[in-house]
NUNUVEX-883220 format. One record per residue (C-alpha): residue in one letter; x, y, z. Coordinates in steps of 0.5 Angstrom, whole numbers, plus 500, padded with zeros to 3 digits. Layout:
AXYZ
...
# end
This chain:
X088832685
X082835682
X079832675
X076836671
X072836665
X074837658
X070844658
X073846665
X080844662
X079849656
X077854661
X084853665
X088853659
X085860657
X086863664
X093861664
X094865657
X090871660
X094871667
X101869665
X106872660
X105866655
X102866649
X097860646
X103858642
X108859648
X103854652
X103849647
X111849647
X111849654
X107842654
X110839648
X117840652
X115837658
X112831654
X118831650
X122830656
X118824658
X118821652
X125821652
X125817658
X121811654
X123811647
X130809646
X134813641
X135808636
X127807635
X124810629
X118815631
X112816627
X108822629
X100822626
X098829628
X091832627
X090839624
X088842631
X091843638
X093836639
X096836632
X100842634
X103838640
X105833636
X108837631
X112841637
X114834640
X116831633
X121838632
X124837639
X125829638
X128831631
X133836634
X135831639
X137826634
X131821633
X129819626
X122822626
X117822620
X110826621
X104825617
X098830618
X091826618
X086831614
X080830619
X076836615
X076841621
X080847620
X087848622
X088851628
X093857629
X098854633
X098848628
X099852622
X105856626
X108849628
X108846621
X112852619
X117851625
X117844623
X119845616
X124850618
X127844622
X128840616
X121836616
X116836611
X109833614
X106828609
X098829608
X094823609
X088824605
X086817604
X087811609
X090807604
X096812604
X098810611
X105808612
X109802613
X110801620
X114796623
X113793630
X119796633
X117803631
X113808636
X107811633
X105818637
X098819636
X096826636
X090826632
X085828637
X085831644
X080834649
X076838644
X073832640
X065832640
X063826635
X066820634
X072820628
X069818621
X072818614
X080818613
X081819621
X077813623
X081809618
X087812620
X086809627
X084803625
X091802621
X094804628
X091799632
X093794627
X100796626
X102792632
X107798634
X108801640
X103807641
X104813645
X097818645
X098825647
X093827652
X088823650
X087817645
X084819639
X077818639
X076817646
X071822650
X074825656
X067824660
X062820657
X064814652
X057811651
X056814644
X063813642
X065808636
X070803639
X072801633
X075808632
X079809638
X086809638
X088803643
X094806646
X100802649
X101809654
X098815654
X101821657
X096826659
X097834661
X096836668
X090832670
X087825669
X081825665
X075822668
X074817662
X081814665
X077812671
X073807667
X074799666
X071800659
X076805657
X082801659
X084797653
X084805650
X089808655
X094803656
X098805662
X097812663
X101818667
X100825668
X105831667
X105838670
X105843664
X104849669
X097851668
X095857672
X095854679
X091859682
X086858677
X086850678
X085852686
X079856685
X075852680
X071847684
X070840681
X066834684
X071829682
X078828685
X084823684
X086820691
X094821692
X099821698
X098828699
X090827699
X091822705
X097824709
X094830712
X088825714
X092820718
X092821725
X098822730
X098817736
X100820743
X104818748
X099816754
X093814749
X091807750
X086801747
X080805749
X082811745
X082807738
X075804738
X072798739
X070794732
X064789731
X065785725
X058781723
X062776719
X063769717
X059762716
X060755715
X066754710
X067762710
X071763717
X077766713
X073772711
X071774718
X079772720
X081777714
X077782716
X078782723
X086782722
X085788717
X081792723
X087790728
X092792723
X089799721
X089800729
X083799732
X084798740
X079792740
X076788735
X070783736
X067778731
X060776731
X060769728
X057763727
X059757732
X062753727
X067758725
X069760732
X075755733
X078757726
X078764728
X080764735
X086759732
X088764727
X087771730
X088770738
X088778738
X081778736
X075777741
X069773738
X061773740
X059766738
X052767734
X047761737
X046759729
X051753728
X052755720
X050762719
X049768723
X042769726
X042775731
X046781733
X049782739
X048787744
X051793740
X052798746
X060797747
X062798739
X064805736
X063802729
X060796726
X062792719
X057787716
X058782710
X064778709
X063771709
X055772712
X051768707
X044770704
X040765709
X033768711
X035768718
X041772717
X037777713
X033778719
X039779723
X041785718
X034788718
X035788726
X042792725
X039797720
X034798725
X038799731
X045801730
X047807733
X054808730
X057808723
X056802719
X060799714
X056794709
X059789704
X058783700
X052779703
X050784707
X049788701
X046782697
X041781702
X039789702
X039788694
X033783695
X029787700
X031794697
X025798701
X031797707
X035802704
X030807707
X033804714
X040806712
X043810718
X046817715
X053816713
X053808712
X059806708
X057801702
X063797699
X060794693
X063791687
X060794680
X055787680
X053788687
X052796686
X047794680
X043789684
X042794689
X040799684
X036794679
X040798673
X044796668
X048802666
X055804662
X061806666
X059813666
X052812667
X054808673
X058813676
X052818675
X048813679
X053812684
X053819686
X046820686
X045814691
X050817696
X046823696
X039820696
X041816702
X046820705
X051815705
X058813702
X059809697
X065805695
X065802688
X071797688
X075797682
X082799678
X080806680
X076805686
X071811687
X068814693
X062818692
X060822698
X053825700
X055832698
X056829691
X064829691
X067823688
X074821689
X078816685
X083811688
X090811685
X093805688
X092798687
X094793682
X091787678
X094782683
X089784688
X083781684
X083775689
X078772694
X078776701
X081782698
X074786699
X074783706
X081786708
X078793705
X072792710
X076791716
X080797714
X074802713
X071800719
X077800724
X078807722
X071809723
X072806730
X078811731
X074817730
X075818723
X069821719
X066815715
X068819708
X075820710
X075813713
X073811706
X078815702
X084813707
X082806707
X081805699
X088808699
X092804704
X088798702
X091799694
X098801697
X098795701
X097791695
X102795691
X107793696
X105786696
X106786689
X114788690
X115782694
X111777690
X107778683
X101779680
X099772680
X101770687
X098776691
X093773696
X089777701
X093775706
X099779703
X095785703
X093785710
X100783712
X102790709
X098795712
X103797717
X108798711
X103802707
X102807713
X109808714
X110809706
X104814707
X107818712
X114818710
X114817703
X119811702
X120805706
X125800703
X125795708
X119790706
X122783708
# end
């Protein structure tokens, strides 16, 4: 699914009106009708509805929604927030339609006129939409603060009022609606992908309002949202006469004294993701634990007892992953440097491999083309030496991938995969239960395994993060957010493959 900027969305809206037999008012009616059907699924008929509408097209959407809910039997009150902006044509038209249906909007010209709202009431936030250019001020800012203080369930239409669709570094965070749920039109908004905006969007979902499909297909954007439809065509079918040699030999350089688990999780994930062979190069102190836990993996013992000190012969391997549980001893750093200088196959670098490179940033120039880096935001900031906001970090991630001809997997709730051609893919799967030690080690093994099987590194990263998140979602169905551990993610990789291939797979135990 494509993610467009607010300016591009306006172009698509205009193209829809130009190329289809629909007026701007008709398109608004279409969007709000689809919104109404979704709100009905969420809001019980006995709940009282308070619609707070601005005077632009987002407010117009809110007025149509209010009319449809009123006609369906909901108790609806409508308040128009005077923002100082001109009333749009569609807003005026739908004000007249609303009044003919029996609801006369109340004008809010002062925040002190804000209605009394109970905690059982539902607020529909339709004050500002994608056209917002500057932080709300005056009456609108005061109303937004009262919405946030009300304690009511808040549904934002398209975008929480006060939130910009892309960069929110100039936003007034006290003047942004903190929605319980955001129902957005046609596309996710870029700002929804960033952790700093999660308190504003709440749970969000996309509804299809029928914008012109040919225009959407033809319009390019660097930003994409990874769905099952993205990943399923990437998955490779296995043939009857294939053997383990066809599916690649993975080398994982992982583990240190006390961290055999990281190596075991990563190797287990590589096997569960389909690699034909997996070898783990690990210190001698971790060999016994690893072989006992994972007899399917082979082990290459390092001469060092507590940490990796050298790299083995790299010739047999189709892909190499390094970093889980390695530690950052200087001799381990020398081994990583040796790896960067001598690797002839794609690399996946995670955790302490990245921390060692961050201490020696000149090593970045040694990254082989199409290396996959899998940092969390803290590790990426150490790599780049910058402290930036979410949107600026995305720009830095994209520039880094282009500059170093690598793939950067920036882990988070919507893990982003930046490719060397400037495209960025945000993940749709995963849940807070995956915020547990070892989860990243599993992802490293999965991506390395896919590359060894012949997937292009970019496709391997996109596929890996989606399946990793889906494995966590399946684990959540069995356990809870509090009780999911990395081993649960690992053990559900197979089910994630099946669910991606066959859309549903109901037997999980």
